[in-house]
N, C-alpha and C positions, 0 to 999 in steps of 0.2 A: 626743229627735230628734237632738241632737248626737251621741250615742253611735251611733245608727243610721247617720249619715253617715260615721262613722269605720269602721264595720263593713262597709258596703256594698261598697267596692272589693274587699276580700278575698273576700267571699261571692260576688260576681259572677265573680271570677277562678275560683273553685272550680266555679261553675255552668258556666262556659264549657268548662272541662276535662271536667266530668262528662258533658255531653251526648254528645260523640262516644264516650266510654268506655261509656256506657249502651248506645248503638247497637252498638258492637263486642261487648259482652257478650251482646247478643241474638243476634248472628251466630255467636259462638264461646262458647257457654255452658260448655264444658269449662274455659275460662280465667276467664270472668266479668268483669263491669264493674269491680268493686272492684280487681282486680289490674291491669287496664289503667290505672285512675285513679292508683294508687300509682306505677306505672312512669312514666306521663306526668308526674306531679307531680315525681318525683325527677329526671327529665331536664330539665324546664323550670327547676327551681330552680338547676341548674348555670349557666344563662345569664341568669336573671332578676335584674335589678339594682335594682328599685324596691320592694323588700319593705317599706320603711318605711311606705308608704302603704296597704299591704294586709295587714300582719302581724296586726293586731287581728282583722280579718275571717276570716283563715285560721285563727287560733287558735279563734275562736268556732265556725267550721264543724267543726273537728276535735274539739271538745269537746261543745258544745250540740246541734248538728245531729245528731251521732252518737247522742246520747241520745234525741232525737226519733225517729230511725230505729228504735231498739229499741222505743219505745212503740208505734209504728205496726205493728211486726212482730206485735204481739198480735192484730191484726185478721185474721191468717191462721190463727188457731188455734181450732178448734171442739173444746171440751173433751170433749163427749160422744163425738164421733167418735174422738178420741184415747184416751179411756177404753176404748172398745170394742176397738180394735186393741191397746191397751196390755196387755190380759190375756194376749196371746200374746207380745208383744215386750218387755214391761217387764223380765222377768228378764234377757234378753239385753242390753238397754240398760244396766241397772244394772251388769252384769258388765263391759261394755266401758268404761263411764265410770270405774269404780273401778280397772280395770286401767290405763287411760291415766294417771290421776292418780297412782297408785302408782309407775308407771314414771318419770313426770316428776319426782316427789319424790326417788326414788332417784338419778336422774342429776343432779339439782340438787345433792344432797349430795356425790356422788362427783366430779363434774366442775366444781364451783363455777361453774355457769352462773348469770348474774344472776337474782335472785329473780323480778322482774316478768316477764321473758321466759319463765322456766320455768313460771310460772302461766299465762301467755297461751297458750303452746304446749300445755300439758297440757289446759287447758280448751277451747281451740279444737279440739284433736284429739278430745277425748272427747264434746263436745256438738254444736256446730253451726258450726264454722269461724269465719268472719268475724263472724257475729251474736253468738256467744258472746264473742269477743274485744272486740267493740264494747260489750257489756254489762259485761264484767269490767274493762276498762281504767280507766274513771272511778273504780271502787270501790277499786282498788289504787294509783291515782295513776300509772299507766304513762305515759311520755312518748311522743311521736309516733314516735321511732326504734324504740322497743321494740314498739310496735303494728305498724309496718311490717315489722319483723323477723319477728314471729309470723305475720302475714298471708302473707308470702312463703314461709315454711316450710309453712304449711297448703296454700297454692296448689300447691306442688311435688308434694306427695303426693296431692292431689286429682287432678291430671292423670295421675299414674302409676296411681292406682286406676281411673279411668275407662277407661284404655287396657287394663289387664291383668285387671281383675276379671271381666268377662264371660267371657273365655276360661278363667280359673281356675275359675269356677263350673261351666262345662261339663265341664272335666277332672275336677272333684270329684263330678260327678253331682248337683248341687243341683237341687231342684225349683223351679218358678217362685216359689212362696211362700217357699221357702228362700233363693233368691237375693234376693228383695225384702227379707227380713229382713237378709241379709248386706249388701246395698247400703245399706239404711237405717241400719244400726248401725256399719258399718265405713268409710263414706265421710264425709268431714268436712263438706262444704258442701252446701247444698240444691241449688244449680245442678249440682254435680258428681254428686249422687245421681240427679238427673233425667237427666243425660247417660249415666250408667252403666246405669240401668234401661232407658233407651231403646235403648242398644246391645244389651242382652240381648234385649229384645223383637224387635229386628231380626234377631237370630241364631236365634230360636226362634219358629216359626210358631204363632200363636194365643196366645202368651204375653202377659200383661197385668200386668206387675209394677210399672209406673210408679206407679199410684195407691197401691198398698199400700206400696211403698218410700218414697214421699213422706210418707205418714201416719206411718210408723215414724220417719222423720227429724224430722217436726214434734213427735212425742212426745218425742224427745230434746231438742228445743228447750226444753221445759218445765223441764228441769234447770237452765236459766239462773237460775230463781228461787231454789232452795235454795243453789246454788253462790255466787251473788252475796251472798246474805244471810250465809252462813257466812264469806265473805271479809271482809264489812263488820264482822262481829263480831270476827274475828281482828285486823283493822286497828285496831278500837277498843281491844281488849285490849292491843295493843302500845303504843298511844298513852298508856295509863294509866301505863306505866312511864317514859315520857319527858317528860310534860308535867304542869303543875300542874292542879288541878281546874277552874279557870276556863277555861283554854285547852282542856282536854280536852273540856268540854261543847260548846264551839264546834266543835271538830274532829269530834266525833261527829255533830253536826247536818249538817256538810258532807259527810262520807263516806257517810252512810246513803243507799243507792241508791233515792231516792224515785221515780225514773223507772221502776224495776221494778214499783212498785205500779200505775202507770199502764199498764204492759205487761199486768199481770194484769187490770186493769179492762177493757182493750180486748179481751182474750180472753173475759172474762165477757159483754161486750156481744155479741160474735159468737156465742157459745154460746146466749144467750137468744134472739137473733134467729132462729137456726137452729131452735130448739125451738118457736118461735112460727110457724114455717112461712114465714118471710121468706127469700127467696133471698139467700144470703150473698155472691153475686157483687156485691152492692151495696157490699161492702167491698173490692172488687178495686182500686179507686183508691188506698186507703190502703196496701194491700200493695205496689203498684207504687211509691208515693211513698216507702215505707220503703226499698225497694231503691235508689231513686234517691238518697235522703239518705245512705245508706251509701256510695254511689259518690262523692258530693260530699265526704263526710268523709274518704274514703280519698285523694281528690285533695289535700285540705288536709294530710293526714299526709305524703303524698309531697313536697309543697312544703316541709315542715319536716324532711325527712330527708336526711342526707348519704349518698348512694349509695356513695361510696368507703368510708366507715366501715362501712356495712352489709355490704358484701362482705367486708371484712377480718375482721369479727367474726362472720361467719355460720356458721362451721364447726360449733361446738358446738350451736347451736340446731337446725341441720339434722339433726345426728346424733340429737338428742333427738326431733325430729319423726319421723324414720324409725323409731326404737325404739317410740314411742307408736303409730305407724301399724301396724307389724307386730304389736305386742301386741294392739291392738284387733281387727285382722282375725282373728288366732288365737283370741282370746277369744270372738268372735262365732261362729266355726265350732265351737269346742269346746262352747260353751253349747248350740248347736243340737243337737249330737250327744248331749249328756247328757240334754236334754229330749225326745229322740226326734223332733225336727223335721227331721232330715236322716239 
């Protein structure tokens, strides 16, 4: 009870910031609530002087509530539906994921970009933007400024993609299904995929790419599972070189992403419910709550972020994000061409 009293002021502060950001995200999906929350948090922290009473709650929100958001994200995944669409999209998805991760690794080595930021930008670009960053950050021990940096980079290229991809797809002569695959594999965040596909449908009478593009994007989301497990394994292997056996066992227990197991369980529950004929719209509340929790967590991360430092150190991560984004878009189009889908 005492601990909850300590946490409550910080949690309430994040909640108060999150509500208008959530509404703004609904109005401007091309930007999204999480980006508004980070920006508001970074601006507020410049003037906010009473952090001592709220810091523990802010930290709790940026860590634990972020993990709860990832768990609830699983209620948006019907594995049967994803498996069906995956037969067409999986080769392209795998191609874009590996391309982004390889580009991020090469630039990390060449440009000496901080390791955690490189991982977050690479994973965020290749899988599902903010959700992938939210799932990966606890596993690698990323701090709030690193998370904010990665989210900012992803947001920048989400906006550019939503603005130019529909026109680019028309110039290239993509079919409706081809553009759905392109949007679902080459745009980072779900809200931006939705905005991009909606723009395409508005430009092409009778087109209905939104549903297909969204399912392709959700299929990408499943890559969170192997990526986080691999990163946890690598983190564990590294700890073996640095710590004694007793400390190492404790460390393994703490870095293992148990919240990912609950994410999988939520996906399985949704899939079983759908196969049993239950309307999966009953899980809509959990899906919305997941999005809101991410916005709350991003508000907390913004409150813990030095915006001046973020701007000063942003050049290399932005360049990495641009390279990953261009590489993913190119890989998606090339893979479609090779597979005869375009």
